N, C-alpha and C positions, 0 to 999 in steps of 0.2 A: 771825714768827719768820726767822731767817736761814738759808740752807742749811747754814751750818756747824752748826748746832744741832740739825739733823735726826738721828734715829738712824741708824746705819749699818746699811745692809742686807748682812747676812751674806753673803747668797747671791751678791752681787757680788764678794767677796773672793777672790782666788786661793786654791786649797787647796795647801799643801805638804806634801811628804813627804820624808823622806831615804832616798835608796837607798845601801844599804851591803851588806857582805858579810854573809852569813849566819853567825850564830853558834849553837853547841851549844845555848844556851837557847832558840833560835827554834825547835827541833823540834816541839815538843807544839802551838804556835800554828800553824807551817806545816802540819803534818799535819791539823789541825781545819779550816783555811781550804781545802786541797786536797778534803777530803771533802766540805765544804758547797758549795765550787764545781763540783765534778766527779762528785759522788754516788759510791755504793759501789762501782759498778762500774768505778771508774777503776784498780783494781788488776789489772785482766783485760786491758787493752790491750795492743797488740804493742809500744808504746813502753815500757810498763811491763817487760816482759819483758827488753829491752835493758837497762834501767836497775838490774833486780834484783841484789843483790850486788853492786853496783858503786859506787865513789865519784865525785860530780861531779868535772868537771875543776877542777883547781886556781884558785881566784880567780874562779869562773863559777857560784857559788851567792849570788844576791842576793835581798833582800827590800827593799821600801819599808815604812818605818814612819812612823806620824804624829808629830808633835812630841810628843804625850803617850804615845808608845811602843806603840802599837797597830799590831801587823802588818797593814798593808792589801795586800800582793801579794808575790809570790815568782816567781822563775824561776830554774831550774839548767841546765847544759849538761853534757854526757857525751862522753867519748872514744867513737868508734866507728870501724869500718872501713867506708866507705860503698862496699861492693862492692869490686871490683878493676878494675885498669886494667894491661895487659900483664902479668898474673899477679901482680901486687903491690897489697896493700891500699892502698886512698885513704883517707888519715886525714882525719878530719872530725869535727864535733861534731854531738850529737843535742840539740835544744833542746826542753825541756818539764819538767815542765810549767810552764805560765806561767798564773798563777791570780791573780784580785783579789778580796778579800772583799765580798760583796754590798753593804754600807754604802757602799762607795768605787767601784762601778761608775759607768763614764762620767765620770770626773774624769780621765782621761789617764794613770794610774797604769801600766796595761798597755803602754802606748805607751811611757813613760819607761823602764820594766825593759826592754822589748826594744830600745830604743835604746843603753842602757847596755851590756846584755849584748853586743849586736853590735860595739860599739866595744871594750868590754874583751877580746871573743875576738879581733879585728883585732890590737889592742895586743899581746896575748900572742903574735901569730905564727901564730894557726890560720888555715888556708886556706879553710875551707868549713863550713858549717852545714846541717843538714837537720832537717825536722821533719814532723809529721802535723798539719794544721790547716786551718782555714778560710782557703782561697787570698784571697777578698776583705778580710780582715783582715791577713793576713801580707804581700801583694803590696806594701802601701804601704812595706814596710821592703825590699824586693827580693828577696824570696822568689819563686821560681817552679817550676812543675810540669815545665817543660822541663830544668831543671839537674838534676831528681832522675829523669827518665824512663826511665833503665837501671836503676834501683834497685827493690828489694823488700824489705817488711819481715816479719821471722819470725812469721807469723801473718796472720789476716785484718787487712786495711787496705783503705781506699779510695782507689785510684788517684790519683784527682785531688786527695786531701788530702796526698799525699807531694810534698813542697816543699824547694827547696834554694836556698842562698844562696852563691855565690862571692865570698868574701873576696879572693882572689887569682885573677888571670885564668885561665879554663879549668881552674880546680881540680877540677871535677867532670865535665870534659868526657870523655867516654869511660868513665866509672865505670860499671859494671854489676855485677849480683849481689845478693846479700843484706847487708843492714845489721847488722852483728854488733858487740856490745860489744868494747872492747879496751883499757878504761882500767884502772886498778887495783882491785882487789877490796876490799869492805869487810869489816871484821871481823865485823860482826853477822849 
């Protein structure tokens, strides 16, 4: 039997998803994905307090969808004031939540969503992104604890997990104080 006649090992095939803007019909699948990935306590986090009652930043709600229409991952970014500098609010984005459905973990979908979200935020002229997350994961995208050292979350948070990424040089330099929502409010 020739090598061409052997059955194809699907584990060697690249896995493809489409990253696209989130649509209204994605809400149910996204919420189920977030509940499964983060647990029932996800709505009690400090980051959630900032997002509650607000709309995500325009063009910065992204999903990863399989070729057969299954929602494999989700990420959103939100307008915030990342403390103040010289008495003026420091405009930034809060990233989160980032989640990948369990059957698709380890396939690079989270990394793809992160890279696309960062690139899209930069393209839209945003200057900085903050998040609360695992430094070893987010450092590969340029996030650093030092960039967010002067900032605090509203409520309990782990200092070493508050990270910042400057999309524009020194955009978080000297920023200090409370991270607060400042984006448009939702009607819901």
